[in-house]
C-alpha positions in Angstrom: 164.5 -168.4 50.1 165.2 -169.1 53.8 162.1 -169.3 55.7 161.9 -166.6 58.0 162.7 -167.0 62.1 159.7 -168.1 64.2 157.8 -165.0 66.1 157.5 -165.5 69.6 154.4 -163.4 71.4 156.2 -160.7 73.2 156.2 -161.6 77.1 156.5 -165.9 76.3 159.7 -167.7 77.0 160.6 -171.2 75.6 161.6 -173.7 77.4 165.2 -173.1 76.9 165.3 -169.9 77.9 163.7 -170.7 81.1 166.3 -173.0 81.6 168.6 -170.7 81.0 167.4 -168.3 83.2 167.2 -171.0 85.7 170.9 -171.6 85.4 171.6 -168.3 85.3 170.2 -167.4 88.7 171.7 -170.9 90.4 175.0 -169.8 89.3 174.6 -166.1 90.6 173.5 -167.1 93.9 176.2 -169.4 94.3 178.3 -166.5 93.5 177.0 -164.7 96.3 177.0 -167.6 98.7 180.5 -168.0 97.6 181.8 -164.4 98.4 179.7 -164.8 101.5 182.2 -167.8 102.7 185.7 -167.2 100.7 185.6 -163.4 99.9 185.7 -161.9 96.6 189.6 -162.2 95.5 189.3 -165.9 96.9 186.3 -167.0 95.0 187.4 -168.8 92.4 185.3 -170.3 88.9 185.5 -173.5 90.2 184.3 -172.6 93.4 181.3 -171.2 91.8 180.6 -173.8 89.5 180.5 -176.3 92.4 178.4 -174.6 94.7 176.0 -173.7 91.9 175.9 -177.5 90.9 177.0 -176.5 87.3 179.7 -177.7 84.8 182.4 -175.1 84.6 181.6 -175.5 80.9 177.9 -174.7 81.7 179.5 -171.8 84.0 181.7 -170.3 81.0 178.7 -170.7 78.7 177.2 -167.7 80.9 180.2 -166.0 81.9 183.8 -166.0 80.8 185.5 -164.7 83.9 184.6 -164.3 87.5 184.3 -160.6 86.9 181.6 -160.8 84.6 179.7 -163.0 87.1 180.4 -160.7 90.0 179.2 -157.8 87.9 175.9 -159.8 86.9 175.3 -160.3 90.3 175.2 -156.7 91.6 173.5 -155.8 88.8 171.2 -158.6 89.5 171.0 -157.9 93.6 170.6 -154.1 92.7 167.7 -154.7 90.7 165.7 -156.8 93.1 166.1 -154.4 96.2 165.5 -151.7 93.5 162.4 -152.8 92.7 161.1 -153.0 96.0 162.3 -149.4 96.9 160.0 -148.6 94.0 157.3 -150.3 95.7 157.9 -149.2 99.3 158.2 -145.3 97.6 154.9 -145.5 95.7 153.2 -147.0 98.5 151.8 -150.3 96.4 154.1 -152.8 98.8 152.7 -154.7 101.5 153.5 -154.6 105.2 156.7 -156.9 106.5 157.0 -157.9 109.4 160.4 -156.0 110.8 160.6 -153.3 107.4 159.3 -150.1 107.3 155.5 -149.4 106.7 154.4 -149.0 102.9 153.0 -145.8 102.1 155.5 -143.4 103.4 157.3 -142.5 100.5 161.3 -141.9 99.4 162.3 -141.8 103.4 161.0 -145.4 104.1 162.3 -146.8 101.1 165.7 -145.6 101.6 165.6 -146.9 105.1 164.8 -150.0 103.7 167.8 -149.8 101.3 170.3 -149.2 104.1 169.1 -152.3 106.5 169.2 -154.1 103.3 172.8 -152.9 102.5 174.1 -153.2 106.4 172.4 -157.1 106.9 173.7 -158.2 103.7 176.9 -160.8 104.8 178.7 -160.4 101.4 178.2 -157.0 101.4 180.0 -157.1 105.2 182.7 -159.7 104.3 184.0 -157.6 101.9 183.5 -154.6 103.9 185.9 -156.2 106.7 188.4 -158.1 104.5 188.7 -156.3 101.1 187.6 -152.2 102.2 189.7 -151.7 99.1 187.3 -153.4 96.6 184.2 -151.8 98.6 185.7 -148.1 98.6 185.7 -148.2 94.2 181.9 -147.6 94.5 182.3 -144.4 95.8 183.3 -142.7 92.6 180.1 -144.3 90.4 181.1 -145.1 87.4 179.3 -147.3 84.5 178.2 -150.8 83.6 175.4 -152.7 84.6 174.9 -152.0 88.4 175.1 -148.5 88.3 172.5 -148.1 85.0 170.2 -150.3 87.7 170.8 -147.9 90.3 170.3 -144.7 88.6 167.2 -146.4 86.8 165.8 -147.6 90.3 166.7 -144.6 92.3 164.8 -142.2 89.1 161.8 -144.5 89.7 161.9 -144.3 93.4 161.8 -140.7 92.9 158.7 -140.4 90.7 156.6 -143.1 92.4 156.9 -140.5 95.6 156.2 -137.3 93.3 159.3 -135.7 94.0 161.9 -134.7 91.2 163.4 -137.2 89.0 166.5 -134.6 87.5 170.2 -136.1 87.6 170.7 -134.1 90.6 167.9 -135.8 92.4 169.0 -139.0 91.4 172.6 -138.2 92.3 172.1 -137.4 95.9 170.0 -140.5 96.4 172.8 -142.7 95.1 175.4 -140.7 97.6 173.0 -141.7 100.6 173.0 -145.3 99.7 176.9 -145.1 98.7 177.2 -143.6 102.5 174.6 -146.6 103.9 176.9 -149.1 101.9 180.4 -148.1 103.3 179.3 -146.4 106.8 176.1 -148.6 107.5 173.5 -147.2 110.2 170.2 -148.7 110.6 169.3 -146.6 113.6 168.2 -143.2 114.6 171.2 -141.2 112.9 170.1 -142.6 109.6 166.5 -142.5 110.1 167.2 -138.6 110.2 169.4 -138.7 107.1 166.7 -140.4 105.5 163.9 -138.1 106.3 166.2 -134.9 106.0 166.8 -136.1 102.7 163.4 -136.7 101.2 162.0 -133.4 102.6 164.6 -131.8 101.0 164.4 -133.5 97.8 160.2 -132.4 98.2 161.7 -129.1 98.7 163.0 -128.7 95.2 159.9 -129.9 93.1 158.0 -126.9 91.6 155.5 -125.1 93.5 152.6 -126.2 92.0 153.3 -129.9 93.1 153.2 -128.8 96.5 149.4 -129.2 96.9 148.9 -126.3 99.2 146.2 -125.8 101.8 143.3 -124.3 100.2 143.1 -120.7 100.8 147.0 -120.7 100.9 149.1 -119.1 98.2 151.7 -121.5 96.6 155.4 -120.5 98.0 157.7 -120.7 95.2 160.1 -123.5 95.1 163.8 -123.3 96.9 167.0 -123.6 95.1 168.4 -127.0 94.8 171.3 -125.7 97.2 168.5 -124.7 100.0 168.9 -126.6 103.2 166.0 -128.4 105.1 166.0 -128.8 108.8 163.7 -131.1 110.5 161.0 -128.8 111.5 160.3 -127.9 107.8 161.6 -124.4 107.8 164.1 -123.6 105.0 167.0 -121.0 105.5 167.2 -118.3 102.4 169.0 -120.3 99.8 172.8 -119.9 99.2 173.7 -118.5 95.8 174.5 -120.8 93.3 177.5 -122.3 93.0 178.6 -122.5 88.9 180.0 -126.3 88.8 178.0 -129.1 87.3 175.3 -130.9 89.9 177.9 -134.2 89.1 180.9 -131.9 90.5 179.0 -130.6 92.9 178.5 -133.9 94.2 182.2 -134.7 94.7 181.2 -137.3 91.6 182.3 -136.6 88.1 180.5 -134.7 86.0 
């Protein structure tokens, strides 16, 4: 009988595993620098290997094509930014100079994400020189990047006690896609983040509103209700008989 494979305790890594992760991280960092310098189309696998200080054979051991490298880069950066946004949404992040103060919920998380997307050199180069590539994200699809984005959006909503329905996730992602394609970190961006956060809060079940003592809880408004900055909600619009995704202009 062949001997069983060694069992490694969860959460531990072998030295070779650590080395592979460091190499992968170096490759992704190099790919980002290459896109910042050359753009997506002009970046080659040779550029990535040279910038990352790895042999081409090593690069191809990790990624078969340039598209594979870029897909992994997007997923990694989305996961990193998403983790920070979840911490801010839940009030667990430490205050960082020049960034929103933690503990104020989803609106601050959205502002943080918008500021990061607007300031990312690689994204801005693609937006200026290769807008057709950036425009592809206007319609969400599959892949590791979108999976990470959806998971992080759902976690950020949960961290602020907001609904985590597919509709709520789609609204958050639509807001961030707009911030990516048409960046704004000024007052209009702040207002948009606040409006979305308040609207999602209004979608919570009535029991989650924590009304003041002696005040009867109000029914939750329709998902189609509009909430203005003064907190007033007009009568809900009639339900629209289409799937949530289609209502956003996205595939259902």
